[in-house]
N, C-alpha and C positions, 0 to 999 in steps of 0.2 A: 249784743249784736255789731259789725262795721255795716251802716251801708254805702251798696257799691252799686257806680251807676258806668253804662260804658254806651257807645255805638257801634256802630258797625254802619255800613250801607248793602240796601239789599239788589240786586239788578229790577227797574222797574220794569220791566218785560214776565220780572217769572214772581211777582208779588200775591197773584192767584196758588200760583204752589207749592209758594215757603208758606203760608198761612192754611193754607190745604195738609200741610204736615204735620203742622201745631196746633191742627184737632185730634188729632191724634199720637200723642208720642208716646214714642215705646216703654211701657212699665218697668222697664230693665232699665234705660237713661230714668225715667222720676226714678230709679231706686238709690241710680247711683249718686244723682245731684245731691240728697237726701241723702247720702251716707258722704260727700262728702262737703257739707255745712250749706249747701243753696238754701235758703228759706226765702224764704213772700219773695219768690219769682217772681218775677211777668218782664215781658218785652212787649213792646210799643210802637208798631210801624204806621209810617207817615207814605201817602201814596205816593207823596217821589224815591223810595227806596229808604228813608232815614230809622233806621233801626235805634228806638230807646230801650237796654236793658236794664232790671233793677235787679238787685236783692240782699242780703241781709246776709249775714255771715260770721264765727268766730271768731274768724282770723281777716289776715288780709288778702286782698282782692290778688296776690300773685301766692298766693297758700291758698284759698279757692282753685287756682285755676289747674295746679301742681296736684290737686288734691281731684279732682275730675281729668289729668293724665291719664293716671293714676289708673284709670276705670278701662278696661277693657271695650266697654258696650262707647267707654267715649271715642270711640280713634272711628265704629262703622258712624258712627249716628256724625260725628263730621267730615266722613270723606262723604254720606250723602246726602250733606246741605251745600255741600266748598259750594259747586255749580250756582248756588242762591245767589250770591255773595256777589261783586264789583273786586275786580285785585283777579281775577281764571284763574280760580281753584285751590285757592287756598283754603286752610281752614281757621273758621270765623273764631281759634277757642287762641287763636294766632294772631287774631287783627284787633281783638275791641282796644277800644281807644277808654282809657279809663277818666271821666270827667271830676273835675274837681265838687267837693261840695262846699257851695258857701251857703248856705239855711237849712238848719230844719227849727221845724215845729214842732216839740214833740208830743 
């Protein structure tokens, strides 16, 4: 499994709404993530809007993104979430900035 970490920026004025949406992620979206190879997926959100995501996948980050883009439910979720991100309505999966792992303690 490959470990992937990425960052995004949530509009600070929309943090509570963003958190609320993630208390009840659609079951269809969860199933799509699993089919696309996103395992141990976590999101961490700081009060200034910094969002850090982590997941494990058998392929590369780009392959995981491509697998999700082929899931019809993904476009619906991305449309719903787009207003919450800095950048004015772009889809999060098009703005993710991958971080490079520099250390891992197995």
